[in-house]
C-alpha positions as CSV (number, residue, x, y, z in Angstrom):
1,X,-122.6,2.6,172.6
2,X,-124.9,4.8,170.3
3,X,-124.1,5.8,167.1
4,X,-125.5,8.5,165.4
5,X,-124.6,7.1,162.2
6,X,-126.5,10.4,160.8
7,X,-124.5,13.2,161.8
8,X,-121.2,10.8,161.3
9,X,-122.2,11.3,157.7
10,X,-123.0,15.0,157.8
11,X,-120.0,15.1,159.8
12,X,-117.5,14.2,156.3
13,X,-119.8,16.2,154.2
14,X,-118.9,19.1,156.3
15,X,-114.9,18.4,155.8
16,X,-115.0,17.7,152.4
17,X,-117.1,20.7,151.6
18,X,-119.6,18.9,149.8
19,X,-123.9,19.9,150.3
20,X,-126.8,18.6,150.3
21,X,-126.5,18.7,146.7
22,X,-123.8,17.6,146.2
23,X,-124.1,14.6,148.4
24,X,-127.6,13.7,146.4
25,X,-125.8,13.7,143.3
26,X,-122.8,12.0,144.1
27,X,-125.2,8.8,145.6
28,X,-128.7,9.3,142.9
29,X,-131.3,11.3,145.5
30,X,-132.9,14.1,146.4
31,X,-131.5,17.0,148.9
32,X,-134.2,16.0,150.4
33,X,-133.5,12.7,151.1
34,X,-129.7,13.9,152.2
35,X,-131.0,15.9,155.3
36,X,-133.6,12.7,156.1
37,X,-130.4,10.9,156.3
38,X,-128.7,13.3,157.8
39,X,-131.4,12.9,160.8
40,X,-130.9,9.2,160.8
41,X,-129.7,7.3,163.8
42,X,-129.6,3.8,162.1
43,X,-129.7,3.4,158.3
44,X,-129.8,0.6,155.7
45,X,-126.7,-0.7,154.7
46,X,-126.8,-0.8,151.5
47,X,-127.1,3.2,151.2
48,X,-124.4,3.3,154.3
49,X,-121.8,0.8,151.5
50,X,-123.0,3.9,148.6
51,X,-122.5,6.8,150.9
52,X,-119.2,5.3,152.1
53,X,-117.9,4.8,148.8
54,X,-119.7,8.5,147.8
55,X,-117.7,10.1,150.8
56,X,-114.6,7.8,150.6
57,X,-114.7,6.8,154.4
58,X,-115.9,3.8,156.0
59,X,-118.9,4.5,158.1
60,X,-118.8,1.0,158.7
61,X,-116.2,1.3,161.5
62,X,-118.9,2.6,164.2
63,X,-120.0,-0.6,164.1
64,X,-117.1,-2.8,164.9
65,X,-117.2,-5.2,167.3
66,X,-114.3,-4.8,169.5
67,X,-113.4,-8.5,170.4
68,X,-114.2,-9.5,167.3
69,X,-111.1,-6.9,166.6
70,X,-109.0,-8.8,169.0
71,X,-110.4,-12.3,166.9
72,X,-108.9,-10.6,164.2
73,X,-106.3,-9.4,165.0
74,X,-105.1,-12.7,167.4
75,X,-105.4,-14.6,163.6
76,X,-103.8,-11.8,161.5
77,X,-100.3,-12.1,163.9
78,X,-100.8,-16.3,163.5
79,X,-101.1,-15.9,160.0
80,X,-97.4,-13.8,159.5
81,X,-96.5,-16.2,161.4
82,X,-97.2,-19.4,159.2
83,X,-96.1,-17.4,156.5
84,X,-92.3,-16.9,157.7
85,X,-92.6,-20.3,158.6
86,X,-93.4,-21.0,155.2
87,X,-90.4,-18.6,154.2
88,X,-88.0,-20.6,156.1
89,X,-89.2,-23.5,154.8
90,X,-89.2,-22.7,151.0
91,X,-85.9,-22.1,151.5
92,X,-85.0,-25.3,153.3
93,X,-86.2,-27.4,150.8
94,X,-84.6,-25.7,148.3
95,X,-81.6,-25.6,149.9
96,X,-82.3,-29.9,150.0
97,X,-83.0,-29.9,146.6
98,X,-79.3,-28.3,145.4
99,X,-77.8,-30.3,147.9
100,X,-80.1,-33.1,146.3
101,X,-78.6,-31.8,142.9
102,X,-75.2,-32.3,144.3
103,X,-75.3,-35.5,145.6
104,X,-77.1,-37.0,142.2
105,X,-73.9,-35.7,140.2
106,X,-71.4,-36.7,142.6
107,X,-73.4,-40.5,142.3
108,X,-72.8,-39.8,138.9
109,X,-69.6,-39.1,138.8
110,X,-68.7,-42.0,141.1
111,X,-70.8,-44.6,138.7
112,X,-68.9,-43.6,135.8
113,X,-65.8,-44.2,137.6
114,X,-66.8,-47.3,139.1
115,X,-67.3,-48.7,135.5
116,X,-64.2,-47.2,133.4
117,X,-61.9,-49.5,136.2
118,X,-64.2,-52.4,135.3
């Protein structure tokens, strides 16, 4: 899949009604450089990051690899399941702790009762 990133940047700037001068000011470059960016089919990562921040848009999404997205989605589901299991176990531990405290109190009372009999 061939991406012309300059066209994507130009479209986003147009969507935001930003001219080349305004965009240039946002990323600290001249409007001539902006025209050059619009013509590029590829771009330096740091420049793309700066433009992404300025235009409040993730241009890196055009370069994402679908297989990695599937893997990430699968890992996120597994992580969600682990969080649910942790929550379930935490609740179980809390319940067991309460039962343990009750058993300690019962044991203490039984010891008191046993001492009184002696």
